[in-house]
PQR file of N, CA, C, O and H, with PARSE charges and radii, in Angstrom:
ATOM      1  N   MET A   1       0.812  -1.204   0.001 -0.4000 1.5000
ATOM      2  CA  MET A   1       0.002   0.001   0.003 -0.0000 2.0000
ATOM      3  C   MET A   1       0.858   1.265  -0.001  0.5500 1.7000
ATOM      4  O   MET A   1       0.521   2.262  -0.640 -0.5500 1.4000
ATOM      5  N   ASP A   2       1.971   1.200   0.725 -0.4000 1.5000
ATOM      6  CA  ASP A   2       2.811   2.391   0.818 -0.0000 2.0000
ATOM      7  C   ASP A   2       3.404   2.764  -0.536  0.5500 1.7000
ATOM      8  O   ASP A   2       3.579   3.942  -0.851 -0.5500 1.4000
ATOM      9  H   ASP A   2       2.245   0.390   1.244  0.4000 1.0000
ATOM     10  N   ASP A   3       3.713   1.738  -1.334 -0.4000 1.5000
ATOM     11  CA  ASP A   3       4.265   2.011  -2.653 -0.0000 2.0000
ATOM     12  C   ASP A   3       3.262   2.739  -3.541  0.5500 1.7000
ATOM     13  O   ASP A   3       3.622   3.657  -4.277 -0.5500 1.4000
ATOM     14  H   ASP A   3       3.571   0.781  -1.078  0.4000 1.0000
ATOM     15  N   ILE A   4       2.007   2.322  -3.464 -0.4000 1.5000
ATOM     16  CA  ILE A   4       0.967   2.955  -4.293 -0.0000 2.0000
ATOM     17  C   ILE A   4       0.744   4.396  -3.865  0.5500 1.7000
ATOM     18  O   ILE A   4       0.649   5.285  -4.712 -0.5500 1.4000
ATOM     19  H   ILE A   4       1.715   1.576  -2.866  0.4000 1.0000
ATOM     20  N   SER A   5       0.661   4.637  -2.568 -0.4000 1.5000
ATOM     21  CA  SER A   5       0.463   6.016  -2.094 -0.0000 2.0000
ATOM     22  C   SER A   5       1.678   6.881  -2.414  0.5500 1.7000
ATOM     23  O   SER A   5       1.541   8.070  -2.703 -0.5500 1.4000
ATOM     24  H   SER A   5       0.739   3.915  -1.880  0.4000 1.0000
ATOM     25  N   GLY A   6       2.870   6.279  -2.360 -0.4000 1.5000
ATOM     26  CA  GLY A   6       4.082   7.016  -2.720 -0.0000 2.0000
ATOM     27  C   GLY A   6       4.083   7.401  -4.183  0.5500 1.7000
ATOM     28  O   GLY A   6       4.489   8.508  -4.537 -0.5500 1.4000
ATOM     29  H   GLY A   6       2.981   5.314  -2.125  0.4000 1.0000
ATOM     30  N   LEU A   7       3.630   6.491  -5.039 -0.4000 1.5000
ATOM     31  CA  LEU A   7       3.534   6.797  -6.465 -0.0000 2.0000
ATOM     32  C   LEU A   7       2.515   7.893  -6.729  0.5500 1.7000
ATOM     33  O   LEU A   7       2.726   8.759  -7.579 -0.5500 1.4000
ATOM     34  H   LEU A   7       3.300   5.592  -4.752  0.4000 1.0000
ATOM     35  N   ARG A   8       1.418   7.849  -6.000 -0.4000 1.5000
ATOM     36  CA  ARG A   8       0.397   8.880  -6.182 -0.0000 2.0000
ATOM     37  C   ARG A   8       0.936  10.247  -5.758  0.5500 1.7000
ATOM     38  O   ARG A   8       0.685  11.253  -6.422 -0.5500 1.4000
ATOM     39  H   ARG A   8       1.248   7.146  -5.310  0.4000 1.0000
ATOM     40  N   ASN A   9       1.670  10.276  -4.662 -0.4000 1.5000
ATOM     41  CA  ASN A   9       2.243  11.550  -4.214 -0.0000 2.0000
ATOM     42  C   ASN A   9       3.238  12.079  -5.229  0.5500 1.7000
ATOM     43  O   ASN A   9       3.269  13.276  -5.514 -0.5500 1.4000
ATOM     44  H   ASN A   9       1.874   9.459  -4.123  0.4000 1.0000
ATOM     45  N   ARG A  10       4.057  11.181  -5.778 -0.4000 1.5000
ATOM     46  CA  ARG A  10       5.011  11.612  -6.811 -0.0000 2.0000
ATOM     47  C   ARG A  10       4.282  12.116  -8.046  0.5500 1.7000
ATOM     48  O   ARG A  10       4.690  13.105  -8.656 -0.5500 1.4000
ATOM     49  H   ARG A  10       4.033  10.208  -5.546  0.4000 1.0000
ATOM     50  N   SER A  11       3.215  11.442  -8.409 -0.4000 1.5000
ATOM     51  CA  SER A  11       2.430  11.852  -9.574 -0.0000 2.0000
ATOM     52  C   SER A  11       1.819  13.230  -9.350  0.5500 1.7000
ATOM     53  O   SER A  11       1.791  14.059 -10.259 -0.5500 1.4000
ATOM     54  H   SER A  11       2.883  10.639  -7.914  0.4000 1.0000
ATOM     55  N   ARG A  12       1.329  13.472  -8.133 -0.4000 1.5000
ATOM     56  CA  ARG A  12       0.771  14.785  -7.829 -0.0000 2.0000
ATOM     57  C   ARG A  12       1.837  15.861  -7.884  0.5500 1.7000
ATOM     58  O   ARG A  12       1.603  16.948  -8.412 -0.5500 1.4000
ATOM     59  H   ARG A  12       1.352  12.798  -7.394  0.4000 1.0000
ATOM     60  N   LEU A  13       3.017  15.558  -7.337 -0.4000 1.5000
ATOM     61  CA  LEU A  13       4.101  16.540  -7.368 -0.0000 2.0000
ATOM     62  C   LEU A  13       4.534  16.814  -8.806  0.5500 1.7000
ATOM     63  O   LEU A  13       4.782  17.960  -9.179 -0.5500 1.4000
ATOM     64  H   LEU A  13       3.207  14.675  -6.908  0.4000 1.0000
ATOM     65  N   LEU A  14       4.623  15.761  -9.604 -0.4000 1.5000
ATOM     66  CA  LEU A  14       5.004  15.932 -11.009 -0.0000 2.0000
ATOM     67  C   LEU A  14       3.947  16.730 -11.755  0.5500 1.7000
ATOM     68  O   LEU A  14       4.276  17.588 -12.574 -0.5500 1.4000
ATOM     69  H   LEU A  14       4.422  14.829  -9.301  0.4000 1.0000
ATOM     70  N   ASN A  15       2.679  16.451 -11.478 -0.4000 1.5000
ATOM     71  CA  ASN A  15       1.587  17.170 -12.110 -0.0000 2.0000
ATOM     72  C   ASN A  15       1.629  18.647 -11.701  0.5500 1.7000
ATOM     73  O   ASN A  15       1.437  19.532 -12.536 -0.5500 1.4000
ATOM     74  H   ASN A  15       2.411  15.754 -10.813  0.4000 1.0000
ATOM     75  N   ARG A  16       1.879  18.906 -10.424 -0.4000 1.5000
ATOM     76  CA  ARG A  16       1.965  20.283  -9.941 -0.0000 2.0000
ATOM     77  C   ARG A  16       3.147  20.999 -10.594  0.5500 1.7000
ATOM     78  O   ARG A  16       3.024  22.153 -11.004 -0.5500 1.4000
ATOM     79  H   ARG A  16       2.035  18.188  -9.746  0.4000 1.0000
ATOM     80  N   SER A  17       4.283  20.323 -10.691 -0.4000 1.5000
ATOM     81  CA  SER A  17       5.462  20.918 -11.323 -0.0000 2.0000
ATOM     82  C   SER A  17       5.200  21.216 -12.792  0.5500 1.7000
ATOM     83  O   SER A  17       5.608  22.257 -13.307 -0.5500 1.4000
ATOM     84  H   SER A  17       4.382  19.385 -10.358  0.4000 1.0000
ATOM     85  N   PHE A  18       4.516  20.292 -13.461 -0.4000 1.5000
ATOM     86  CA  PHE A  18       4.190  20.503 -14.872 -0.0000 2.0000
ATOM     87  C   PHE A  18       3.268  21.697 -15.042  0.5500 1.7000
ATOM     88  O   PHE A  18       3.440  22.488 -15.969 -0.5500 1.4000
ATOM     89  H   PHE A  18       4.185  19.446 -13.043  0.4000 1.0000
ATOM     90  N   LYS A  19       2.286  21.836 -14.149 -0.4000 1.5000
ATOM     91  CA  LYS A  19       1.372  22.971 -14.235 -0.0000 2.0000
ATOM     92  C   LYS A  19       2.090  24.278 -13.991  0.5500 1.7000
ATOM     93  O   LYS A  19       1.821  25.272 -14.665 -0.5500 1.4000
ATOM     94  H   LYS A  19       2.146  21.194 -13.396  0.4000 1.0000
ATOM     95  N   ILE A  20       3.012  24.289 -13.023 -0.4000 1.5000
ATOM     96  CA  ILE A  20       3.785  25.509 -12.752 -0.0000 2.0000
ATOM     97  C   ILE A  20       4.655  25.856 -13.952  0.5500 1.7000
ATOM     98  O   ILE A  20       4.739  27.021 -14.342 -0.5500 1.4000
ATOM     99  H   ILE A  20       3.230  23.481 -12.475  0.4000 1.0000
ATOM    100  N   LEU A  21       5.299  24.857 -14.538 -0.4000 1.5000
ATOM    101  CA  LEU A  21       6.144  25.085 -15.714 -0.0000 2.0000
ATOM    102  C   LEU A  21       5.318  25.605 -16.885  0.5500 1.7000
ATOM    103  O   LEU A  21       5.728  26.541 -17.572 -0.5500 1.4000
ATOM    104  H   LEU A  21       5.231  23.911 -14.222  0.4000 1.0000
ATOM    105  N   LEU A  22       4.167  25.006 -17.111 -0.4000 1.5000
ATOM    106  CA  LEU A  22       3.294  25.430 -18.205 -0.0000 2.0000
ATOM    107  C   LEU A  22       2.801  26.859 -17.990  0.5500 1.7000
ATOM    108  O   LEU A  22       2.767  27.655 -18.928 -0.5500 1.4000
ATOM    109  H   LEU A  22       3.833  24.246 -16.553  0.4000 1.0000
ATOM    110  N   PHE A  23       2.422  27.178 -16.761 -0.4000 1.5000
ATOM    111  CA  PHE A  23       1.976  28.536 -16.445 -0.0000 2.0000
ATOM    112  C   PHE A  23       3.089  29.549 -16.648  0.5500 1.7000
ATOM    113  O   PHE A  23       2.856  30.628 -17.193 -0.5500 1.4000
ATOM    114  H   PHE A  23       2.450  26.531 -16.000  0.4000 1.0000
ATOM    115  N   SER A  24       4.303  29.210 -16.213 -0.4000 1.5000
ATOM    116  CA  SER A  24       5.414  30.150 -16.365 -0.0000 2.0000
ATOM    117  C   SER A  24       5.766  30.353 -17.844  0.5500 1.7000
ATOM    118  O   SER A  24       6.105  31.465 -18.250 -0.5500 1.4000
ATOM    119  H   SER A  24       4.492  28.334 -15.771  0.4000 1.0000
ATOM    120  N   LEU A  25       5.689  29.301 -18.640 -0.4000 1.5000
ATOM    121  CA  LEU A  25       5.939  29.448 -20.076 -0.0000 2.0000
ATOM    122  C   LEU A  25       4.888  30.321 -20.743  0.5500 1.7000
ATOM    123  O   LEU A  25       5.211  31.167 -21.576 -0.5500 1.4000
ATOM    124  H   LEU A  25       5.413  28.398 -18.310  0.4000 1.0000
ATOM    125  N   CYS A  26       3.623  30.111 -20.372 -0.4000 1.5000
ATOM    126  CA  CYS A  26       2.544  30.930 -20.945 -0.0000 2.0000
ATOM    127  C   CYS A  26       2.699  32.395 -20.519  0.5500 1.7000
ATOM    128  O   CYS A  26       2.494  33.302 -21.326 -0.5500 1.4000
ATOM    129  H   CYS A  26       3.360  29.423 -19.696  0.4000 1.0000
ATOM    130  N   ALA A  27       3.057  32.622 -19.261 -0.4000 1.5000
ATOM    131  CA  ALA A  27       3.241  33.992 -18.778 -0.0000 2.0000
ATOM    132  C   ALA A  27       4.407  34.658 -19.489  0.5500 1.7000
ATOM    133  O   ALA A  27       4.320  35.833 -19.846 -0.5500 1.4000
ATOM    134  H   ALA A  27       3.224  31.885 -18.605  0.4000 1.0000
ATOM    135  N   THR A  28       5.496  33.928 -19.701 -0.4000 1.5000
ATOM    136  CA  THR A  28       6.653  34.486 -20.403 -0.0000 2.0000
ATOM    137  C   THR A  28       6.290  34.831 -21.846  0.5500 1.7000
ATOM    138  O   THR A  28       6.680  35.883 -22.352 -0.5500 1.4000
ATOM    139  H   THR A  28       5.566  32.974 -19.411  0.4000 1.0000
ATOM    140  N   LEU A  29       5.554  33.959 -22.497 -0.4000 1.5000
ATOM    141  CA  LEU A  29       5.129  34.217 -23.875 -0.0000 2.0000
ATOM    142  C   LEU A  29       4.226  35.437 -23.940  0.5500 1.7000
ATOM    143  O   LEU A  29       4.359  36.254 -24.851 -0.5500 1.4000
ATOM    144  H   LEU A  29       5.237  33.105 -22.085  0.4000 1.0000
ATOM    145  N   ALA A  30       3.312  35.572 -22.991 -0.4000 1.5000
ATOM    146  CA  ALA A  30       2.404  36.731 -22.974 -0.0000 2.0000
ATOM    147  C   ALA A  30       3.180  38.021 -22.760  0.5500 1.7000
ATOM    148  O   ALA A  30       2.897  39.027 -23.409 -0.5500 1.4000
ATOM    149  H   ALA A  30       3.203  34.908 -22.251  0.4000 1.0000
ATOM    150  N   VAL A  31       4.155  38.003 -21.856 -0.4000 1.5000
ATOM    151  CA  VAL A  31       4.962  39.198 -21.598 -0.0000 2.0000
ATOM    152  C   VAL A  31       5.781  39.557 -22.830  0.5500 1.7000
ATOM    153  O   VAL A  31       5.906  40.736 -23.161 -0.5500 1.4000
ATOM    154  H   VAL A  31       4.385  37.185 -21.328  0.4000 1.0000
ATOM    155  N   CYS A  32       6.339  38.570 -23.510 -0.4000 1.5000
ATOM    156  CA  CYS A  32       7.114  38.842 -24.731 -0.0000 2.0000
ATOM    157  C   CYS A  32       6.232  39.440 -25.819  0.5500 1.7000
ATOM    158  O   CYS A  32       6.644  40.379 -26.500 -0.5500 1.4000
ATOM    159  H   CYS A  32       6.238  37.612 -23.241  0.4000 1.0000
ATOM    160  N   CYS A  33       5.032  38.914 -25.991 -0.4000 1.5000
ATOM    161  CA  CYS A  33       4.128  39.473 -27.004 -0.0000 2.0000
ATOM    162  C   CYS A  33       3.744  40.898 -26.654  0.5500 1.7000
ATOM    163  O   CYS A  33       3.688  41.761 -27.530 -0.5500 1.4000
ATOM    164  H   CYS A  33       4.697  38.151 -25.438  0.4000 1.0000
ATOM    165  N   LEU A  34       3.479  41.151 -25.382 -0.4000 1.5000
ATOM    166  CA  LEU A  34       3.146  42.499 -24.941 -0.0000 2.0000
ATOM    167  C   LEU A  34       4.316  43.451 -25.170  0.5500 1.7000
ATOM    168  O   LEU A  34       4.125  44.586 -25.606 -0.5500 1.4000
ATOM    169  H   LEU A  34       3.525  40.450 -24.670  0.4000 1.0000
ATOM    170  N   LEU A  35       5.514  42.990 -24.877 -0.4000 1.5000
ATOM    171  CA  LEU A  35       6.707  43.814 -25.067 -0.0000 2.0000
ATOM    172  C   LEU A  35       6.913  44.152 -26.537  0.5500 1.7000
ATOM    173  O   LEU A  35       7.219  45.296 -26.874 -0.5500 1.4000
ATOM    174  H   LEU A  35       5.670  42.068 -24.523  0.4000 1.0000
ATOM    175  N   VAL A  36       6.751  43.174 -27.409 -0.4000 1.5000
ATOM    176  CA  VAL A  36       6.918  43.425 -28.847 -0.0000 2.0000
ATOM    177  C   VAL A  36       5.864  44.399 -29.353  0.5500 1.7000
ATOM    178  O   VAL A  36       6.164  45.293 -30.144 -0.5500 1.4000
ATOM    179  H   VAL A  36       6.503  42.244 -27.135  0.4000 1.0000
ATOM    180  N   SER A  37       4.618  44.221 -28.891 -0.4000 1.5000
ATOM    181  CA  SER A  37       3.571  45.139 -29.355 -0.0000 2.0000
ATOM    182  C   SER A  37       3.812  46.550 -28.839  0.5500 1.7000
ATOM    183  O   SER A  37       3.565  47.517 -29.560 -0.5500 1.4000
ATOM    184  H   SER A  37       4.374  43.495 -28.249  0.4000 1.0000
ATOM    185  N   MET A  38       4.288  46.686 -27.612 -0.4000 1.5000
ATOM    186  CA  MET A  38       4.600  48.025 -27.087 -0.0000 2.0000
ATOM    187  C   MET A  38       5.784  48.645 -27.830  0.5500 1.7000
ATOM    188  O   MET A  38       5.804  49.847 -28.092 -0.5500 1.4000
ATOM    189  H   MET A  38       4.489  45.901 -27.026  0.4000 1.0000
ATOM    190  N   MET A  39       6.768  47.809 -28.165 -0.4000 1.5000
ATOM    191  CA  MET A  39       7.920  48.329 -28.899 -0.0000 2.0000
ATOM    192  C   MET A  39       7.498  48.790 -30.290  0.5500 1.7000
ATOM    193  O   MET A  39       8.029  49.773 -30.806 -0.5500 1.4000
ATOM    194  H   MET A  39       6.752  46.832 -27.952  0.4000 1.0000
ATOM    195  N   ARG A  40       6.558  48.094 -30.891 -0.4000 1.5000
ATOM    196  CA  ARG A  40       6.096  48.512 -32.222 -0.0000 2.0000
ATOM    197  C   ARG A  40       5.356  49.838 -32.157  0.5500 1.7000
ATOM    198  O   ARG A  40       5.482  50.663 -33.062 -0.5500 1.4000
ATOM    199  H   ARG A  40       6.127  47.296 -30.472  0.4000 1.0000
ATOM    200  N   HIS A  41       4.590  50.048 -31.100 -0.4000 1.5000
ATOM    201  CA  HIS A  41       3.815  51.279 -31.011 -0.0000 2.0000
ATOM    202  C   HIS A  41       4.630  52.459 -30.499  0.5500 1.7000
ATOM    203  O   HIS A  41       4.465  53.583 -30.975 -0.5500 1.4000
ATOM    204  H   HIS A  41       4.488  49.378 -30.365  0.4000 1.0000
ATOM    205  N   PHE A  42       5.515  52.207 -29.525 -0.4000 1.5000
ATOM    206  CA  PHE A  42       6.189  53.319 -28.863 -0.0000 2.0000
ATOM    207  C   PHE A  42       7.697  53.288 -28.949  0.5500 1.7000
ATOM    208  O   PHE A  42       8.341  54.261 -28.557 -0.5500 1.4000
ATOM    209  H   PHE A  42       5.650  51.294 -29.139  0.4000 1.0000
ATOM    210  N   GLY A  43       8.284  52.229 -29.439 -0.4000 1.5000
ATOM    211  CA  GLY A  43       9.731  52.077 -29.330 -0.0000 2.0000
ATOM    212  C   GLY A  43      10.459  52.220 -30.627  0.5500 1.7000
ATOM    213  O   GLY A  43       9.948  52.798 -31.587 -0.5500 1.4000
ATOM    214  H   GLY A  43       7.761  51.439 -29.758  0.4000 1.0000
ATOM    215  N   PRO A  44      11.667  51.686 -30.656 -0.5600 1.5000
ATOM    216  CA  PRO A  44      12.551  51.808 -31.820  0.2800 2.0000
ATOM    217  C   PRO A  44      11.970  51.242 -33.106  0.5500 1.7000
ATOM    218  O   PRO A  44      12.257  51.750 -34.189 -0.5500 1.4000
ATOM    219  N   LEU A  45      11.154  50.195 -33.000 -0.4000 1.5000
ATOM    220  CA  LEU A  45      10.585  49.641 -34.225 -0.0000 2.0000
ATOM    221  C   LEU A  45       9.644  50.642 -34.885  0.5500 1.7000
ATOM    222  O   LEU A  45       9.609  50.740 -36.112 -0.5500 1.4000
ATOM    223  H   LEU A  45      10.920  49.782 -32.120  0.4000 1.0000
ATOM    224  N   ALA A  46       8.888  51.379 -34.095 -0.4000 1.5000
ATOM    225  CA  ALA A  46       7.990  52.392 -34.653 -0.0000 2.0000
ATOM    226  C   ALA A  46       8.799  53.525 -35.267  0.5500 1.7000
ATOM    227  O   ALA A  46       8.458  54.028 -36.338 -0.5500 1.4000
ATOM    228  H   ALA A  46       8.916  51.300 -33.099  0.4000 1.0000
ATOM    229  N   VAL A  47       9.865  53.924 -34.595 -0.4000 1.5000
ATOM    230  CA  VAL A  47      10.704  54.998 -35.118 -0.0000 2.0000
ATOM    231  C   VAL A  47      11.379  54.558 -36.416  0.5500 1.7000
ATOM    232  O   VAL A  47      11.430  55.320 -37.382 -0.5500 1.4000
ATOM    233  H   VAL A  47      10.143  53.515 -33.726  0.4000 1.0000
ATOM    234  N   ALA A  48      11.893  53.334 -36.437 -0.4000 1.5000
ATOM    235  CA  ALA A  48      12.552  52.838 -37.646 -0.0000 2.0000
ATOM    236  C   ALA A  48      11.562  52.729 -38.794  0.5500 1.7000
ATOM    237  O   ALA A  48      11.901  53.045 -39.935 -0.5500 1.4000
ATOM    238  H   ALA A  48      11.852  52.715 -35.653  0.4000 1.0000
ATOM    239  N   SER A  49      10.347  52.289 -38.509 -0.4000 1.5000
ATOM    240  CA  SER A  49       9.355  52.184 -39.574 -0.0000 2.0000
ATOM    241  C   SER A  49       8.948  53.565 -40.071  0.5500 1.7000
ATOM    242  O   SER A  49       8.696  53.741 -41.263 -0.5500 1.4000
ATOM    243  H   SER A  49      10.071  52.032 -37.583  0.4000 1.0000
ATOM    244  N   HIS A  50       8.880  54.546 -39.176 -0.4000 1.5000
ATOM    245  CA  HIS A  50       8.546  55.922 -39.577 -0.0000 2.0000
ATOM    246  C   HIS A  50       9.647  56.494 -40.468  0.5500 1.7000
ATOM    247  O   HIS A  50       9.362  57.146 -41.472 -0.5500 1.4000
ATOM    248  H   HIS A  50       9.085  54.403 -38.208  0.4000 1.0000
ATOM    249  N   ILE A  51      10.893  56.250 -40.102 -0.4000 1.5000
ATOM    250  CA  ILE A  51      12.031  56.749 -40.909 -0.0000 2.0000
ATOM    251  C   ILE A  51      12.007  56.079 -42.289  0.5500 1.7000
ATOM    252  O   ILE A  51      12.224  56.739 -43.305 -0.5500 1.4000
ATOM    253  H   ILE A  51      11.125  55.720 -39.287  0.4000 1.0000
ATOM    254  N   LEU A  52      11.744  54.780 -42.320 -0.4000 1.5000
ATOM    255  CA  LEU A  52      11.690  54.061 -43.594 -0.0000 2.0000
ATOM    256  C   LEU A  52      10.583  54.628 -44.476  0.5500 1.7000
ATOM    257  O   LEU A  52      10.788  54.810 -45.676 -0.5500 1.4000
ATOM    258  H   LEU A  52      11.567  54.244 -41.495  0.4000 1.0000
ATOM    259  N   ASN A  53       9.421  54.909 -43.906 -0.4000 1.5000
ATOM    260  CA  ASN A  53       8.318  55.491 -44.683 -0.0000 2.0000
ATOM    261  C   ASN A  53       8.696  56.865 -45.223  0.5500 1.7000
ATOM    262  O   ASN A  53       8.357  57.196 -46.359 -0.5500 1.4000
ATOM    263  H   ASN A  53       9.254  54.761 -42.931  0.4000 1.0000
ATOM    264  N   GLU A  54       9.399  57.672 -44.417 -0.4000 1.5000
ATOM    265  CA  GLU A  54       9.815  58.988 -44.896 -0.0000 2.0000
ATOM    266  C   GLU A  54      10.809  58.859 -46.050  0.5500 1.7000
ATOM    267  O   GLU A  54      10.740  59.623 -47.013 -0.5500 1.4000
ATOM    268  H   GLU A  54       9.674  57.402 -43.494  0.4000 1.0000
ATOM    269  N   ARG A  55      11.715  57.916 -45.961 -0.4000 1.5000
ATOM    270  CA  ARG A  55      12.696  57.718 -47.044 -0.0000 2.0000
ATOM    271  C   ARG A  55      11.992  57.302 -48.329  0.5500 1.7000
ATOM    272  O   ARG A  55      12.345  57.765 -49.413 -0.5500 1.4000
ATOM    273  H   ARG A  55      11.771  57.295 -45.179  0.4000 1.0000
ATOM    274  N   GLN A  56      11.007  56.437 -48.207 -0.4000 1.5000
ATOM    275  CA  GLN A  56      10.277  56.004 -49.384 -0.0000 2.0000
ATOM    276  C   GLN A  56       9.517  57.178 -50.001  0.5500 1.7000
ATOM    277  O   GLN A  56       9.445  57.290 -51.225 -0.5500 1.4000
ATOM    278  H   GLN A  56      10.721  56.061 -47.326  0.4000 1.0000
ATOM    279  N   MET A  57       8.954  58.047 -49.172 -0.4000 1.5000
ATOM    280  CA  MET A  57       8.230  59.206 -49.692 -0.0000 2.0000
ATOM    281  C   MET A  57       9.188  60.180 -50.376  0.5500 1.7000
ATOM    282  O   MET A  57       8.845  60.776 -51.398 -0.5500 1.4000
ATOM    283  H   MET A  57       9.013  57.956 -48.178  0.4000 1.0000
ATOM    284  N   VAL A  58      10.390  60.341 -49.813 -0.4000 1.5000
ATOM    285  CA  VAL A  58      11.382  61.231 -50.429 -0.0000 2.0000
ATOM    286  C   VAL A  58      11.786  60.702 -51.794  0.5500 1.7000
ATOM    287  O   VAL A  58      11.898  61.474 -52.747 -0.5500 1.4000
ATOM    288  H   VAL A  58      10.668  59.857 -48.983  0.4000 1.0000
ATOM    289  N   THR A  59      12.008  59.401 -51.904 -0.4000 1.5000
ATOM    290  CA  THR A  59      12.392  58.849 -53.203 -0.0000 2.0000
ATOM    291  C   THR A  59      11.254  58.981 -54.210  0.5500 1.7000
ATOM    292  O   THR A  59      11.507  59.185 -55.397 -0.5500 1.4000
ATOM    293  H   THR A  59      11.917  58.774 -51.130  0.4000 1.0000
ATOM    294  N   LEU A  60      10.005  58.867 -53.757 -0.4000 1.5000
ATOM    295  CA  LEU A  60       8.882  59.042 -54.669 -0.0000 2.0000
ATOM    296  C   LEU A  60       8.785  60.489 -55.145  0.5500 1.7000
ATOM    297  O   LEU A  60       8.474  60.740 -56.309 -0.5500 1.4000
ATOM    298  H   LEU A  60       9.800  58.701 -52.792  0.4000 1.0000
ATOM    299  N   VAL A  61       9.050  61.437 -54.253 -0.4000 1.5000
ATOM    300  CA  VAL A  61       8.982  62.856 -54.622 -0.0000 2.0000
ATOM    301  C   VAL A  61      10.118  63.196 -55.583  0.5500 1.7000
ATOM    302  O   VAL A  61       9.915  63.963 -56.524 -0.5500 1.4000
ATOM    303  H   VAL A  61       9.303  61.232 -53.307  0.4000 1.0000
ATOM    304  N   GLU A  62      11.304  62.642 -55.364 -0.4000 1.5000
ATOM    305  CA  GLU A  62      12.452  62.931 -56.228 -0.0000 2.0000
ATOM    306  C   GLU A  62      12.234  62.382 -57.630  0.5500 1.7000
ATOM    307  O   GLU A  62      12.698  62.969 -58.608 -0.5500 1.4000
ATOM    308  H   GLU A  62      11.469  62.019 -54.599  0.4000 1.0000
ATOM    309  N   GLU A  63      11.540  61.276 -57.733 -0.4000 1.5000
ATOM    310  CA  GLU A  63      11.312  60.696 -59.065 -0.0000 2.0000
ATOM    311  C   GLU A  63      10.334  61.562 -59.785  0.5500 1.7000
ATOM    312  O   GLU A  63       9.983  61.277 -60.931 -0.5500 1.4000
ATOM    313  H   GLU A  63      11.162  60.799 -56.939  0.4000 1.0000
TER
END
């Protein structure tokens, strides 16, 4: 009987560890997506895209 209860306890601990790992991975992914979206709206990616658009407009005007 002790072996069976020991296996169940290990299974519960493994299940809990798996849930914690899965939650941390999902949270990390969500934070990364939020960071990328904020960088696109307010950060260097937005500035770089704005500069690129201005360069394209200048070349169109020069032609």
